[in-house]
C-alpha positions, -999 to 999 in steps of 0.1 A, spaced: 583 768 422 618 759 436 607 773 469 576 750 469 595 720 460 619 727 489 592 730 513 578 696 499 612 677 506 613 694 540 579 681 551 587 649 536 620 643 554 604 649 586 584 617 584 593 579 585 592 557 554 561 545 539 544 538 505 523 563 486 487 564 492 466 544 469 496 522 463 500 485 474 532 463 478 540 429 466 560 405 486 593 421 473 582 457 484 573 467 447 544 488 441 516 472 425 479 481 416 449 460 411 437 456 374 402 474 386 420 504 400 425 538 379 454 559 388 449 582 360 428 605 380 433 630 408 425 603 432 426 566 431 392 552 420 377 517 414 372 508 378 337 493 382 323 522 402 338 549 380 316 567 354 344 570 331 352 541 308 387 528 312 409 502 299 438 491 319 469 471 307 489 457 336 524 442 335 510 406 326 488 418 298 517 442 286 540 411 283 516 397 256 504 428 238 536 447 237 545 461 203 570 487 191 546 517 194 521 529 218 493 528 189 499 491 179 502 479 217 467 494 226 449 486 192 431 455 205 416 475 233 378 485 232 372 517 213 409 518 204 424 519 168 458 531 156 470 556 129 493 528 116 517 549 96 540 520 91 556 500 121 571 530 137 547 559 139 513 547 151 494 568 175 463 556 194 428 565 179 400 569 206 363 563 195 372 577 161 392 608 173 428 611 166 456 639 165 445 671 184 415 653 202 437 625 221 463 634 247 490 608 251 508 612 284 536 601 306 525 597 341 499 626 337 521 649 318 523 654 279 549 635 256 563 668 245 568 655 209 551 667 176 533 633 169 500 654 171 511 675 140 516 648 115 509 610 113 545 600 102 560 616 134 565 590 161 554 594 199 584 598 220 573 573 246 588 538 246 562 512 257 591 488 268 596 509 298 558 510 307 548 494 340 510 500 332 490 518 306 456 532 311 431 543 285 406 568 295 375 574 272 349 598 274 342 633 293 364 629 323 396 628 302 389 666 298 407 671 334 437 667 314 433 693 289 407 706 264 422 687 236 415 655 253 379 652 238 385 618 224 403 606 256 436 601 273 463 575 271 485 575 300 517 555 303 529 548 338 566 539 342 590 536 372 614 562 365 605 583 395 602 554 420 570 553 440 582 529 469 611 518 488 621 483 478 627 456 504 657 444 485 693 456 486 687 462 449 658 455 426 664 448 388 639 445 359 648 434 324 630 425 291 644 410 262 624 402 230 624 392 193 599 397 167 600 378 134 582 400 111 607 428 112 636 406 128 630 430 156 655 427 187 648 445 218 662 448 253 656 470 284 666 472 319 658 490 351 676 492 386 663 505 417 687 511 446 675 521 481 699 546 500 690 543 536 653 539 543 639 570 524 660 575 493 656 555 461 678 558 431 668 544 395 685 540 363 671 524 332 679 520 294 665 503 264 675 494 229 656 480 198 665 475 161 644 462 134 646 455 96 619 462 70 586 450 81 572 415 66 538 423 54 510 395 48 508 402 8 511 428 -18 524 463 -5 499 482 -27 462 480 -21 441 462 -49 430 494 -64 465 510 -68 477 477 -81 449 479 -107 461 514 -116 496 507 -119 489 476 -142 467 499 -165 494 525 -166 511 515 -197 544 524 -181 566 493 -176 583 509 -143 550 516 -127 536 482 -137 564 467 -119 549 483 -85 520 459 -86 545 432 -81 559 447 -48 553 421 -20 563 410 12 589 433 28 578 469 34 604 490 19 620 517 42 605 506 75 636 497 95 641 514 127 667 518 154 658 533 191 674 536 223 666 554 256 682 559 289 670 576 321 680 582 358 657 592 386 657 595 423 628 598 450 625 606 487 598 588 501 583 591 536 551 589 555 545 625 549 549 626 512 574 621 484 594 640 460 612 627 428 629 639 397 641 622 366 661 629 335 658 609 303 669 608 266 649 593 237 668 586 204 652 570 174 662 568 138 634 551 116 622 549 80 590 563 68 574 538 44 573 548 8 544 562 -12 542 553 -50 530 572 -78 510 549 -101 504 574 -126 524 581 -157 541 613 -163 521 640 -181 488 631 -166 467 660 -160 457 664 -122 439 698 -124 405 683 -127 387 690 -95 387 663 -66 415 641 -86 447 636 -65 478 622 -77 496 596 -58 529 614 -51 559 591 -41 575 600 -9 606 579 -11 630 565 13 629 594 38 640 587 74 634 607 106 662 611 130 645 620 164 659 630 197 644 641 229 658 653 262 633 656 292 632 664 330 604 653 352 594 662 386 566 645 409 557 652 445 531 647 471 525 662 508 501 643 528 480 667 547 452 666 574 414 678 577 394 687 547 424 681 524 441 645 521 470 656 499 487 680 476 502 665 444 525 683 421 537 670 386 559 687 362 581 683 332 600 700 304 614 686 271 637 698 243 628 679 211 642 678 177 638 658 147 653 659 111 638 644 81 666 630 60 665 626 23 679 595 6 710 611 3 715 616 39 710 654 38 686 669 61 655 682 43 633 696 70 638 701 108 613 702 134 621 716 168 599 719 199 603 730 235 577 723 258 569 728 296 537 714 315 530 714 353 497 706 372 491 707 409 460 689 426 445 692 460 429 660 468 401 661 492 395 637 520 366 612 519 340 628 540 308 608 542 311 594 506 321 629 492 355 632 479 372 652 448 399 674 438 409 710 426 436 717 403 456 739 381 474 733 349 498 750 327 513 742 294 538 761 272 551 749 239 573 767 211 577 750 176 597 758 147 602 741 112 630 746 89 634 732 55 618 723 21 586 709 38 579 738 62 541 743 64 541 761 96 558 794 110 575 796 143 546 794 167 540 794 206 512 780 225 501 789 261 475 771 281 463 777 316 436 757 331 417 754 364 397 723 370 378 703 396 360 668 399 337 658 427 323 625 436 294 616 460 282 582 469 254 572 490 244 535 492 237 523 454 238 558 442 272 574 429 272 611 413 302 627 397 306 664 383 336 679 366 345 713 356 375 730 334 380 765 325 410 772 302 426 800 286 447 798 255 469 819 238 485 809 202 509 832 182 529 828 150 559 847 138 557 867 106 573 843 80 579 856 44 587 818 31 551 809 38 534 843 34 523 845 70 521 877 90 524 881 126 493 865 141 480 859 176 447 844 189 434 840 224 407 818 234 387 810 268 371 778 269 347 760 295 341 722 295 319 703 322 304 669 328 279 654 351 269 619 356 252 593 377 251 555 382 229 535 404 234 499 414 202 486 400 209 449 413 239 434 432 270 435 409 249 454 382 253 493 377 234 515 352 246 550 344 246 580 323 271 610 314 265 643 302 291 666 290 297 700 272 331 703 259 352 732 243 387 731 224 407 760 212 420 754 176 457 742 176 485 761 159 484 738 128 448 746 124 451 782 126 485 789 111 494 762 84 503 775 50 526 750 31 533 716 17 528 686 43 547 655 32 530 634 61 496 637 47 508 644 12 487 677 10 491 714 8 475 724 41 460 759 45 447 769 81 423 797 89 434 824 116 398 832 124 388 797 134 364 797 165 367 773 194 352 739 188 323 730 208 303 699 215 278 682 238 280 646 246 260 619 259 267 583 271 245 554 287 264 524 300 256 494 322 283 473 340 281 439 356 310 426 378 306 391 391 328 364 406 329 344 373 317 369 346 318 406 338 300 429 311 304 464 300 280 479 273 281 518 264 265 539 240 277 574 232 270 604 210 286 637 206 271 668 187 298 692 174 295 728 164 325 747 148 340 711 143 374 717 128 382 695 97 403 696 65 383 696 30 399 691 -4 394 725 -22 401 709 -56 432 733 -62 468 719 -64 498 738 -51 536 724 -52 519 694 -71 499 685 -41 462 688 -36 451 718 -13 434 710 21 417 738 38 408 738 76 370 750 78 345 747 107 310 733 106 286 709 125 296 672 129 280 642 148 299 610 163 281 581 177 290 546 186 288 517 208 313 497 226 310 462 244 332 439 263 328 410 287 344 379 299 333 348 318 347 316 334 334 287 314 350 259 335 373 254 363 391 224 379 415 228 408 436 257 398 429 253 362 402 278 346 390 282 310 377 317 302 363 335 273 363 373 265 349 392 236 346 429 226 330 451 199 332 486 188 316 507 160 317 544 154 299 564 129 308 600 121 290 626 98 303 661 88 270 683 81 266 694 45 299 673 37 292 635 43 311 608 63 341 619 82 375 606 69 395 575 85 368 563 108 374 528 118 347 501 108 330 478 129 355 454 149 348 423 167 373 404 188 371 372 207 393 350 228 396 320 247 422 316 277 434 286 295 452 292 330 469 274 355 469 300 384 496 324 380 519 298 363 507 289 328 484 309 303 475 298 267 454 324 249 440 322 214 420 351 198 404 361 166 398 400 156 377 407 127 374 442 111 345 446 87 347 463 53 347 502 55 328 517 26 313 546 40 342 570 30 347 607 28 357 624 -6 391 614 -20 390 583 3 389 546 -8 372 519 8 390 493 29 386 457 26 375 435 57 401 414 72 403 386 100 435 383 121 442 351 144 466 354 173 480 327 199 502 333 228 516 311 257 529 325 289 547 306 316 557 322 350 578 296 368 585 318 397 554 339 399 560 374 385 597 372 390 600 359 355 577 356 326 582 338 293 560 346 264 556 330 229 530 348 207 520 341 172 505 370 158 485 370 124 489 334 124 477 330 87 497 357 73 468 379 63 472 410 42 454 437 64 449 474 63 435 499 89 411 522 75 422 551 100 456 551 82 467 578 58 491 553 44 467 520 42 467 520 4 508 518 5 516 500 37 496 470 52 501 456 87 524 432 99 522 398 84 528 365 106 550 376 134 565 351 160 574 370 191 595 356 219 601 375 252 614 372 287 605 396 314 622 391 347 622 411 382 642 404 412 
């Protein structure tokens, strides 16, 4: 690998300065991308012509949508919800899929954290440093791993520079304040060109928040009723908890440095970064008096999980390179990363209760084909290695290692109004667990070979209108948690039991879509369905272990189907003023055969907005989001009430994109709202009224 990178550097150094292929420059020499261009792909592609459903959050949108977590930042995109385990740990949910079925990436490489193992574990990516975020839903996301059945979230930052700035030094900075949690954040980045080929980069961020102010009572109406009926004065007092969400404060800082050699012949860059966060996990409250019998089948006690904080640290190294070639191949792209991760779960006394450690390495190489008569594509290979260990009282997994090797390709062909795309991935996975007397596990090892493929076509039936279809066959190897778990898991308040005999999860999927892109209006409608065999899920066995309900990983058949719609239109324009409207709707329905509704599936959601803009100077936006009541629930799951949130935002850019001032009022009417997809929904509502002020500048 080292020799390969040296050869790349030599090839790059032999050429003169240039920007990377697929990139464009603004007037200051900064890399910019159109909102219609997808870069989460082996080659740059147009969003409208793509067969893949994609949402793109650019710099301007991020200034308005930014929250403290990736999940909450993306929660207003079509087909996206969030795990919402308090204000500090919220991972994206795509089309009803979460955890192992969604990949969260940094510039195409994994986050190297343990957020997929438990909903109370935060993603080790700071959205403050994001230049752009892309959400890819559907089968094409499988190019980034078999676990991306639900989709991919790719966060693009500038830690490894892509272009040589025109200025002597380029500086970007963000400062913001959020009233709901007294949240104060600041971040900054500096790019320094050294000569005409080398760029040095440094960045850092700091954020601190108090306990989150919610829009009403902390406990859900059902739990409040149980507390009031308990007959225990201390439990009855829980029904009066209101406003501040206890134990939800946080403090996070990051720092990073990078360097890139950028020429006409290619580029090579490296970065080193540190992520450090200390955050509280919102409490769970028992609303049943002592001595209550929980042995009856299906009955679950609401255990208290009180005043636990997570002290999380990660150090990672990233490499990105590209060599431009001639002939049949346009370029060779390489991306690799390594990270050392640790978090300690701190008891109320400050003592360490449980420690999670993980080391990960991931690399991918892509040979990008040149466009030949409308045919283009890419061939690639990917390798991922991860080892993880847990030490402490809440150890539910033995020490384990995962190795995955994958080969993939995607091919596009376009001729006139017809566009055809096909992709395939073959992956070899090896998972092993060391013998562990503490949880009664012997030495275990499983190997899987999985194949995934997709094919699709679209046709321009009318000018600016395109109709398309996707068909996919996907396979996913079980995760270490699904195979080897055997212990108490505080994050989900359950005693988890894995099954080492699990088979690969397989599915067939189909999607129909229609898109319109006009000068003053756009529309995208899609309907999708997936049929799973060997679907992996947890079911309550009715047993109780360590005072927790036992949940066993099992396999069976499942069906997911849903619809998504989004559109926008210019309603009126006068000079450089324009009034536009936009709306989206999404719905997912998931059923486990012989069981019933799948758990934690988001309900029907509608969102509409009006925006008044004066060129690139002023923007005033108002929006209303409505989530319907979710009463199609799984066993041991409670219904979730409907809610409606109103948001208002004003942006002023007096010097173009050099400075952006944003004032946003989210949840204007201080509504008490709960996301059905959250494990903690009955104990931790969403933020109440939140007035956010932010300044983003670049020069």
